[in-house]
N, C-alpha and C positions, 0 to 999 in steps of 0.2 A: 254463120252459128258458127264458130270447134270446139270443144275440146276438150274441158280446162286442161290441164299435165298435172305432175301427187303434186310435183315445186311448187305449182300458182296457189288447188287444191288447199297444202298446206300453211302452203304466208296470206291468206283471205284466213284461215284461219286465226293463227297467228294475231293475225291486227284484231278481230270480232278478237280475239279475247282476252287483248286490251282497255276495248271497252265494256260497257258495265251488262252483265250478262241477265239476258231473262229466268232470269225464275216464277217457276209461280208456282201459287201456292197451292198445290198438289203432290200430295200422299199420295206412298201406296201403301198397302200390307200384299206383303204374298202370304200364302201364308196355304202349309204342306206345302211347298213345289219337287216332288222330286230330282227334277234331273240337270245338271249345278250347267249344264250347258241352256237353258234355262236363264238359270237367276241370270245367266249370266249376259246374253241378251238380254235382259232386261234393263238389263244395269245399262247399258253400254246406249237402250233406246229409250233410256228416263234419262245420262245427261246430255242426250240433243234436245231431247223435248220443256227440261230446264223443271225435273220435280227437281224439291225441297229436300223429300226427305223421301226410304225404303226403310221401306218391317219389312225383317224378312223373321218368321213365323213359324207354326211350329218344325216343321221337319224337317222344312228349307234352311239349304245350306250358305254360309256367311264365308265372306272373304277372312284371311287368306282361305287360299281355296284354287291350285292350275286351272282346273276344268271350270270358274269363274275366271280366274284372269285369259284362259283361249278365247271367254267372246265374250269377254267386261274389254276387250284389247285396253284397260285402265284406268278407265270407266269407276271402276268399284274403288277408287281413292280421290276418284273426285266429288260422286253421288253419296249424301252424308245417309247415313245406314246404323239402324241397331239393331241385335239378335234379340225376342221371344219367348221362352217358348206357345203365353198364351193370347194369345191371340185377338181374343173378345173382352182379357184385359185392357191391351193397344189398343182398340175400337172405342168399349167406354173413356179410352184416356184423348185418345182423339174430341170426342163428340161429346167429351168437356169443354173445350177449347175453342169448339163452337162448331166444329166439320164437318160438311152433308157427308153422308156414306153410300159409298153405291158402289153397289157389287157386277160388275160384270158374271155376268148366267143367268139361265132360263129360268125366267117362276112364272107362276102365275101376274106379277105388276109385271112384270118387264119391258119397257121400249125398247124400238129403234135407238142407238148410240146417237147418229147425228141429231134425230127430234130433239134429243138432251140435251138443257139447253144449262151446265155443271152454276152455282153458287159457289163463291170462295169464302172461307179456305175449299177444302173439298181432297175425301182419304179415295181410292181407288180401289177393292178389294177386288185380288187372285182369286184363283182354287185349284186346287189341285190338279192333274193332267186328266185325272178318270174320273177323280168325284166331284169335283167341280168345288164349289162355293158351300163346306162342309152347312148344316142348318142350324146348327147353332146361333150360329153369324149375321145366318137371314133377318133372323130375330131385329137383331143393335141395326140396322142399315135400313136408310131412309127411300131410296130409292132402288129397280136394277136400270144395266142396258145389257143392249142384247147383243149378235153379227148381223145379221141375217144369212142364213146360208139358201142358197143356190143347188145345191149340189143332196152329193147321194154321204154324203160325212153329216154329227150335226153340230160342231163345234172344228172350233182351230185354233194350229197350238197354242197356248197360256199365248208363249213371248209374241207373236206376229197379232196377239187377241189385245194383245195386251199394244205393242204400239200400233195400233187402228184408233180407240178410242183416247189410247193418253195424247193424241194427236189435234184429235177433233177436241178434247176440254185444253188443250192450253191453244188452242186456236176465239174455243171462247172465252176461256178467261183474259185472253191478253187486253182481250178487245171488250174487257169488263168492267 
């Protein structure tokens, strides 16, 4: 085994881009995300996971913005996105289109993300770094998932949590 050089990694990625990229039926709603670096990180992860679209809602920042670009590294121009101040309206529209609405939130009904098997199309909802998903959106959801925490803290950074759940959902949706 040897580590690939940067040149080899770029060449491999170029070859993958010539083939059909696997976009999964997964849309994301970011509601009231305060940090533009978190938004950029989520764009980058969404690009890697093959997310079809990101909805940037409420106070969540949106491109073009240098702070988003700093962490997204160009993914903000590859992943489809829209902005809406009203996340409730976006979720209602997605629900009408047949999306399963899944919160990443600790609720009295949430289950571990790795036990949850999404049925596409799915909308994954991520909430504010401090308050989480707003109560008004909880009533519109079909399910909620959470990530078990073994340490002192009760949650992960929103960008990290998104990555964990998004890749689990991607693997489930690709095999269904």
